[in-house]
C-alpha positions as semicolon CSV with decimal commas, in nm:
position;residue;x (nm);y (nm);z (nm)
1;M;11,278;8,786;10,119
2;P;10,852;8,699;10,122
3;D;10,760;8,390;10,342
4;I;10,727;8,057;10,199
5;I;10,579;7,881;10,529
6;T;10,354;8,024;10,797
7;L;10,241;7,816;11,107
8;A;10,010;7,941;11,379
9;S;9,923;7,766;11,659
10;L;9,988;7,466;11,475
11;K;9,811;7,125;11,679
12;K;9,846;6,779;11,590
13;S;9,708;6,494;11,821
14;Y;9,684;6,120;11,733
15;G;9,396;6,031;12,010
16;S;9,488;6,159;12,338
17;N;9,887;6,218;12,192
18;T;9,975;6,528;12,111
19;V;10,257;6,528;11,861
20;L;10,266;6,902;11,759
21;E;10,145;7,174;12,009
22;D;10,118;7,539;11,957
23;I;10,360;7,584;11,690
24;N;10,454;7,932;11,534
25;L;10,687;7,971;11,298
26;R;10,737;8,170;10,977
27;I;11,019;8,052;10,719
28;P;11,128;8,336;10,392
29;E;11,220;8,215;10,050
30;G;11,565;8,079;9,978
31;A;11,664;7,949;10,337
32;I;11,824;7,605;10,427
33;V;11,711;7,524;10,729
34;G;11,779;7,202;10,963
35;L;11,477;7,068;11,154
36;L;11,622;6,901;11,444
37;G;11,472;6,674;11,749
38;P;11,495;6,284;11,830
39;N;11,268;6,002;11,709
40;G;10,918;6,062;11,820
41;C;10,954;6,429;11,845
42;G;10,718;6,547;11,578
43;K;10,942;6,622;11,250
44;T;10,802;6,370;11,030
45;T;10,422;6,476;11,106
46;L;10,534;6,844;11,078
47;L;10,672;6,773;10,746
48;K;10,375;6,544;10,614
49;I;10,149;6,831;10,699
50;L;10,344;7,056;10,463
51;A;10,368;6,801;10,209
52;G;9,978;6,753;10,215
53;L;9,968;6,423;10,364
54;I;9,841;6,468;10,690
55;K;9,482;6,735;10,725
56;D;9,380;6,638;11,027
57;Y;9,543;6,940;11,223
58;S;9,389;7,260;11,419
59;G;9,571;7,607;11,363
60;T;9,682;7,773;11,029
61;V;9,922;7,617;10,758
62;K;10,042;7,834;10,435
63;I;10,307;7,766;10,185
64;N;10,341;8,072;9,988
65;N;10,050;8,219;10,109
66;N;9,806;7,941;10,017
67;E;9,588;7,664;10,230
68;I;9,760;7,341;10,169
69;G;9,606;7,218;9,830
70;V;9,677;7,175;9,473
71;E;9,838;7,522;9,473
72;T;10,046;7,404;9,721
73;K;10,134;7,054;9,602
74;E;10,256;7,204;9,288
75;I;10,538;7,398;9,415
76;V;10,621;7,144;9,734
77;A;10,886;6,822;9,680
78;F;10,885;6,601;9,991
79;L;11,142;6,304;10,010
80;P;11,001;6,041;10,275
81;D;11,206;5,895;10,510
82;A;11,147;5,514;10,377
83;S;11,176;5,459;9,964
84;Y;10,851;5,464;9,796
85;L;10,923;5,387;9,445
86;P;10,775;5,006;9,334
87;Q;11,050;4,730;9,339
88;W;10,984;4,657;9,002
89;M;11,102;4,979;8,874
90;T;11,429;5,081;8,739
91;P;11,581;5,459;8,715
92;L;11,456;5,538;8,357
93;D;11,114;5,400;8,482
94;A;11,147;5,578;8,784
95;I;11,242;5,892;8,591
96;G;10,967;5,826;8,310
97;Y;10,707;5,869;8,606
98;F;10,802;6,164;8,750
99;S;10,851;6,344;8,398
100;D;10,457;6,241;8,304
101;F;10,329;6,334;8,696
102;Y;10,539;6,647;8,770
103;K;10,557;6,941;8,495
104;D;10,862;7,120;8,679
105;F;11,076;6,786;8,648
106;D;11,406;6,813;8,448
107;K;11,440;6,471;8,282
108;E;11,807;6,570;8,154
109;K;11,915;6,674;8,479
110;A;11,793;6,356;8,647
111;L;11,962;6,138;8,390
112;K;12,294;6,331;8,459
113;M;12,257;6,254;8,865
114;V;12,213;5,928;8,786
115;T;12,515;5,888;8,570
116;D;12,742;6,084;8,819
117;F;12,600;5,865;9,109
118;S;12,716;5,543;8,942
119;L;12,354;5,422;8,898
120;N;12,234;5,162;8,638
121;P;11,952;5,312;8,480
122;K;11,835;4,962;8,384
123;Q;11,862;4,800;8,744
124;K;11,544;4,714;8,897
125;L;11,538;4,832;9,244
126;K;11,499;4,483;9,449
127;T;11,834;4,428;9,366
128;M;11,974;4,764;9,435
129;S;12,135;4,837;9,805
130;K;11,915;5,035;10,046
131;G;12,212;5,354;10,004
132;Q;12,132;5,316;9,625
133;Q;11,763;5,348;9,631
134;E;11,813;5,644;9,864
135;K;12,052;5,810;9,600
136;L;11,790;5,770;9,335
137;C;11,482;5,888;9,526
138;L;11,685;6,217;9,624
139;I;11,794;6,236;9,277
140;L;11,415;6,240;9,192
141;I;11,299;6,500;9,408
142;L;11,607;6,683;9,309
143;S;11,516;6,727;8,965
144;R;11,211;6,897;9,045
145;N;11,226;7,290;9,017
146;A;11,023;7,326;9,318
147;R;11,002;7,606;9,536
148;L;11,001;7,394;9,872
149;Y;11,199;7,087;9,950
150;L;11,102;6,873;10,226
151;L;11,381;6,624;10,336
152;D;11,314;6,376;10,571
153;E;11,619;6,178;10,707
154;P;11,764;6,190;10,344
155;L;12,117;6,058;10,493
156;G;11,985;5,798;10,734
157;G;12,094;5,472;10,533
158;L;12,426;5,609;10,456
159;D;12,801;5,560;10,535
160;P;13,006;5,861;10,607
161;S;13,157;5,919;10,251
162;S;12,847;5,875;10,063
163;R;12,654;6,107;10,305
164;A;12,924;6,416;10,196
165;A;12,844;6,312;9,856
166;I;12,490;6,343;9,909
167;L;12,519;6,692;10,090
168;D;12,701;6,837;9,783
169;M;12,441;6,666;9,556
170;I;12,158;6,870;9,733
171;M;12,354;7,236;9,745
172;K;12,418;7,171;9,379
173;N;12,089;7,051;9,244
174;Y;11,823;7,237;9,461
175;A;11,648;7,526;9,258
176;K;11,806;7,837;9,371
177;D;11,610;8,109;9,555
178;S;11,408;7,797;9,675
179;T;11,398;7,666;10,022
180;V;11,494;7,320;10,192
181;L;11,388;7,244;10,534
182;I;11,565;6,907;10,618
183;S;11,505;6,686;10,912
184;T;11,791;6,507;11,068
185;H;11,952;6,358;11,359
186;L;12,349;6,397;11,169
187;I;12,382;6,714;11,298
188;N;12,788;6,715;11,268
189;D;12,749;6,600;10,879
190;V;12,468;6,845;10,785
191;E;12,489;7,181;11,049
192;K;12,763;7,314;10,798
193;I;12,469;7,408;10,514
194;F;12,209;7,521;10,733
195;N;12,142;7,888;10,790
196;R;11,899;7,810;11,076
197;V;11,784;7,560;11,257
198;L;11,471;7,438;11,445
199;M;11,481;7,228;11,727
200;I;11,120;7,085;11,852
201;S;11,132;6,863;12,161
202;H;10,801;6,700;12,320
203;G;10,580;6,822;12,010
204;K;10,699;7,228;12,089
205;L;10,943;7,410;11,936
206;V;11,228;7,539;12,161
207;V;11,470;7,676;11,931
208;D;11,433;7,869;11,642
209;S;11,777;8,019;11,545
210;H;11,994;8,154;11,291
211;V;12,348;7,951;11,258
212;N;12,559;8,271;11,293
213;E;12,358;8,372;11,601
214;L;12,457;8,058;11,738
215;R;12,819;8,082;11,657
216;S;12,833;8,458;11,769
217;H;12,758;8,318;12,143
218;G;13,045;8,043;12,026
219;K;12,800;7,736;12,009
220;S;12,775;7,517;11,708
221;V;12,442;7,340;11,640
222;Q;12,588;7,079;11,796
223;D;12,639;7,227;12,148
224;V;12,281;7,358;12,143
225;F;12,144;7,011;12,053
226;L;12,289;6,865;12,316
227;E;12,174;7,114;12,590
228;V;11,872;7,112;12,450
229;F;11,812;6,721;12,413
230;P;12,101;6,562;12,683
231;Y;11,927;6,245;12,749
232;V;11,951;6,175;12,374
233;W;12,302;6,087;12,470
């Protein structure tokens, strides 16, 4: 499979604080990749760079062999770790907005998922729970026929039963043959869907492995995480 993400000598700093340092990475199309690490390790910064929201970095970043720009933003769907919708909107408003803004947006698919997840299509976001708002934001992202999905902590505000439902929604609704990059700290909940894992520690990529390779050595993703980040626990 051709590579959808190519990073070479990527470095990003905020003043004297280096957040990402010498990241070299290639991810092929069709992968479901876990981006793991403790808070503050650089996961969100990396996703924002790939989404084109952060531009002042050094090194090479390409998506589908294109530098970050209009061409890449057309094929990337980014879910940030906080709700990005105005609180006056309803699900119908949000769906209409996305339908007008993204030519790859599937309106009928979005409406079906709103029904499947028992969301009131006419309820204003300001009256929704945090979990309901997160479900709506994920519905909007998954209703795009994107080539690359970037999901930043999609399960953070959900209870265990809702996490299972969200994972099932992700697996059933992302565009097939696309790549999904999921940043999370809830490893036990999601490691079963990964076929590759990346771990970042102090801005450096310290693990890049296929899950089957880890399991062939009798280890789970959680086991490796605890070895790399024992101080987190």
